[in-house]
C-alpha positions as CSV (number, residue, x, y, z in Angstrom):
1,M,23.0,8.0,-42.8
2,L,20.0,5.7,-42.9
3,R,22.0,3.0,-41.2
4,I,23.0,5.3,-38.4
5,F,19.5,6.5,-37.9
6,S,18.3,2.9,-37.7
7,L,20.9,2.2,-35.1
8,L,19.8,5.1,-33.0
9,I,16.2,3.9,-33.1
10,G,17.3,0.5,-32.0
11,L,19.2,2.0,-29.0
12,F,16.1,4.0,-27.9
13,C,14.0,0.9,-28.1
14,L,16.3,-1.2,-25.8
15,P,14.6,-2.1,-22.5
16,V,15.6,-0.1,-19.4
17,Q,17.6,-2.4,-17.1
18,A,15.9,-2.8,-13.8
19,L,17.8,-2.7,-10.5
20,E,16.8,-4.7,-7.4
21,V,16.1,-2.8,-4.2
22,L,15.7,-5.0,-1.1
23,V,14.2,-3.2,1.8
24,S,13.9,-4.7,5.3
25,V,11.8,-3.2,8.1
26,H,12.5,-4.1,11.7
27,T,10.7,-3.1,14.9
28,Q,12.2,-1.3,17.9
29,D,13.3,-4.7,19.4
30,N,14.8,-5.7,16.0
31,Q,12.0,-8.1,15.0
32,P,11.0,-8.3,11.3
33,M,7.9,-6.3,10.6
34,P,5.5,-7.9,8.1
35,G,2.9,-6.0,6.2
36,A,4.7,-2.6,6.1
37,V,3.8,-0.6,3.0
38,I,6.9,0.5,1.0
39,Y,6.9,2.6,-2.1
40,L,9.2,4.7,-4.2
41,T,8.3,8.0,-5.9
42,S,10.4,10.0,-8.3
43,E,10.4,13.4,-10.2
44,Q,11.2,11.4,-13.3
45,P,8.3,10.1,-15.4
46,L,6.8,6.9,-14.0
47,P,4.6,4.3,-15.7
48,P,0.9,5.1,-15.2
49,V,-1.6,2.7,-13.6
50,A,-2.6,-0.1,-15.9
51,E,-5.9,0.5,-17.7
52,G,-8.8,-1.3,-15.9
53,A,-6.7,-2.0,-12.8
54,V,-9.0,-3.3,-10.0
55,A,-8.1,-4.4,-6.5
56,E,-10.3,-6.0,-3.9
57,M,-11.1,-5.3,-0.3
58,D,-13.3,-8.2,1.0
59,Q,-15.2,-8.7,4.2
60,I,-14.5,-12.1,5.7
61,K,-15.5,-13.2,9.2
62,K,-16.5,-9.7,10.1
63,Q,-13.0,-8.3,9.3
64,F,-11.6,-6.5,6.3
65,S,-9.5,-8.7,4.1
66,P,-6.8,-7.8,3.6
67,H,-6.4,-5.6,6.6
68,I,-4.1,-3.3,4.6
69,L,-4.3,-2.8,0.9
70,V,-2.0,-0.7,-1.2
71,V,-2.9,0.4,-4.7
72,Q,-1.6,2.8,-7.4
73,K,-3.4,6.1,-7.8
74,G,-6.2,5.6,-10.4
75,T,-6.9,2.0,-9.4
76,E,-10.5,0.9,-8.8
77,V,-11.3,-1.1,-5.6
78,S,-14.2,-3.5,-5.3
79,F,-15.8,-4.3,-2.0
80,P,-17.4,-7.8,-2.1
81,N,-19.1,-9.2,1.0
82,S,-18.1,-12.8,1.6
83,D,-20.0,-12.9,5.0
84,S,-23.5,-14.1,5.4
85,I,-24.5,-10.8,7.1
86,Q,-24.8,-7.2,6.0
87,H,-21.9,-4.7,6.3
88,H,-22.0,-0.9,6.0
89,V,-18.5,0.2,4.9
90,Y,-17.5,3.8,5.1
91,S,-14.6,6.2,5.1
92,F,-14.4,9.8,6.0
93,S,-10.7,10.1,5.0
94,P,-9.8,13.2,2.8
95,A,-8.3,10.8,0.2
96,K,-11.6,9.0,-0.3
97,T,-15.0,9.6,1.4
98,F,-17.8,7.1,0.7
99,Q,-20.4,4.8,2.2
100,L,-21.5,1.4,0.9
101,Q,-24.3,-0.9,2.0
102,L,-23.0,-4.4,1.4
103,Y,-25.4,-7.2,1.4
104,K,-24.6,-10.9,1.2
105,D,-23.8,-12.1,-2.4
106,Q,-24.1,-8.6,-3.7
107,S,-21.2,-6.4,-4.8
108,P,-21.5,-2.7,-5.9
109,E,-19.5,-1.3,-8.7
110,P,-15.8,-0.7,-7.9
111,L,-14.9,2.7,-6.6
112,P,-12.1,4.7,-8.2
113,F,-9.3,5.7,-5.8
114,D,-7.7,8.7,-7.6
115,Q,-6.3,10.7,-4.8
116,Q,-3.0,9.8,-3.0
117,G,-3.2,9.2,0.8
118,K,-4.3,6.8,3.5
119,V,-8.0,5.8,3.6
120,E,-9.3,4.4,6.9
121,L,-12.2,2.0,6.6
122,G,-14.9,1.2,9.2
123,C,-18.2,-0.5,9.4
124,N,-21.3,1.1,10.8
125,V,-22.7,-2.3,11.7
126,H,-19.6,-3.8,13.4
127,D,-17.6,-1.1,15.2
128,W,-14.5,-3.3,15.7
129,M,-13.9,-3.6,11.9
130,L,-11.0,-1.6,10.8
131,G,-9.1,-1.5,7.5
132,Y,-6.8,0.7,5.4
133,I,-6.1,1.5,1.8
134,Y,-2.9,3.3,1.0
135,V,-3.1,5.0,-2.4
136,V,0.3,5.8,-3.9
137,D,1.3,7.8,-7.0
138,T,3.8,5.2,-8.3
139,P,3.9,1.7,-9.7
140,Y,6.8,0.8,-7.4
141,F,5.2,-0.4,-4.2
142,G,4.5,-3.5,-2.1
143,Q,4.3,-4.9,1.4
144,T,7.0,-6.6,3.5
145,D,6.7,-10.4,3.9
146,E,7.0,-12.4,7.1
147,Q,10.7,-11.7,7.2
148,G,10.0,-8.0,7.0
149,Q,11.4,-7.8,3.5
150,L,10.3,-6.5,0.1
151,K,12.1,-6.6,-3.2
152,L,11.3,-3.9,-5.8
153,N,12.7,-3.8,-9.4
154,V,13.0,-0.3,-10.6
155,P,15.1,1.6,-13.3
156,A,18.2,3.5,-12.2
157,G,17.5,7.1,-11.0
158,D,16.7,9.3,-8.1
159,Y,13.8,8.3,-5.8
160,S,12.2,9.0,-2.5
161,L,11.6,5.9,-0.2
162,Y,8.5,5.8,2.0
163,V,7.6,3.3,4.7
164,R,4.0,3.3,6.1
165,H,1.9,1.2,8.5
166,P,-1.0,2.2,10.8
167,R,0.9,0.7,13.8
168,I,4.1,2.8,13.2
169,Q,4.4,5.7,15.6
170,E,7.6,7.2,14.1
171,P,7.2,10.7,12.5
172,S,7.1,10.2,8.7
173,A,10.2,12.5,8.5
174,N,12.2,9.9,10.3
175,L,11.2,7.2,7.8
176,D,11.2,9.0,4.4
177,Q,14.6,9.2,2.7
178,P,16.1,10.1,-0.7
179,L,17.5,7.2,-2.7
180,T,19.8,7.3,-5.7
181,L,19.9,4.0,-7.6
182,S,22.8,3.1,-9.9
183,A,23.2,-0.5,-8.7
184,D,21.3,-3.1,-6.7
185,Q,20.9,-2.0,-3.1
186,K,19.9,-3.4,0.3
187,L,18.3,-1.1,2.9
188,K,17.3,-1.6,6.5
189,V,14.7,0.5,8.2
190,Q,14.9,0.3,12.0
191,L,12.1,1.7,14.1
192,E,12.9,3.6,17.2
193,Q,9.5,3.6,18.9
194,P,7.3,0.6,19.8
195,L,4.4,-0.3,17.6
196,L,0.8,0.6,18.4
197,P,-1.3,-2.5,19.4
198,G,-2.4,-4.7,16.6
199,L,-5.7,-6.4,15.8
200,D,-4.7,-9.6,17.6
201,D,-4.4,-7.6,20.9
202,F,-8.1,-6.8,20.9
203,E,-11.2,-8.9,21.3
204,E,-14.1,-8.7,18.8
205,D,-17.2,-6.7,19.9
206,T,-15.3,-4.3,22.1
207,D,-14.6,-0.6,21.8
208,E,-10.9,-0.9,22.5
209,F,-9.9,-0.1,18.9
210,I,-10.2,3.6,19.8
211,G,-6.4,3.7,20.5
212,Y,-5.5,1.9,17.3
213,E,-5.1,4.1,14.2
């Protein structure tokens, strides 16, 4: 009996085999879309955020760096200022409302981001500065590379797939989809609507960012 019990303990301790999900995102004209936020959620228990997890949203050359940051719910985010000038970063988003005076070579304590959603960032000193933090309630997330692709390794099970980016105009209902994983999978997301203008389409020190979400 002891031998059987020990065998069962050993089986429960075996690592769960991860499956590879390759997601590719393409624009309306079938061009790869880099920087798209992709994440998988599930009704099954998911690993919590790592204790002490801290991400960084810097200010470099009067722009947020990175322009888009994705973090797991419960992560703290630091806001260093690598510029030689002052920034006043703020957000009025429901997922996180705050204001920070950022002086050169000074960094305030990291802020906890413990509510899921999209957080839009601005700067009261430089109106053209625009950044985003996507807070997701899952450890299975990332952003597409220059080829518009992202690989995620997750256990088998039932998931919901989400694709997000501030330039995407598609209704979220057109992008979200259920996903059952029992083997490696490749998925392609094809956008039907053109993208909103990006940062490269605007000049610094203008008010043209009003149309860009």
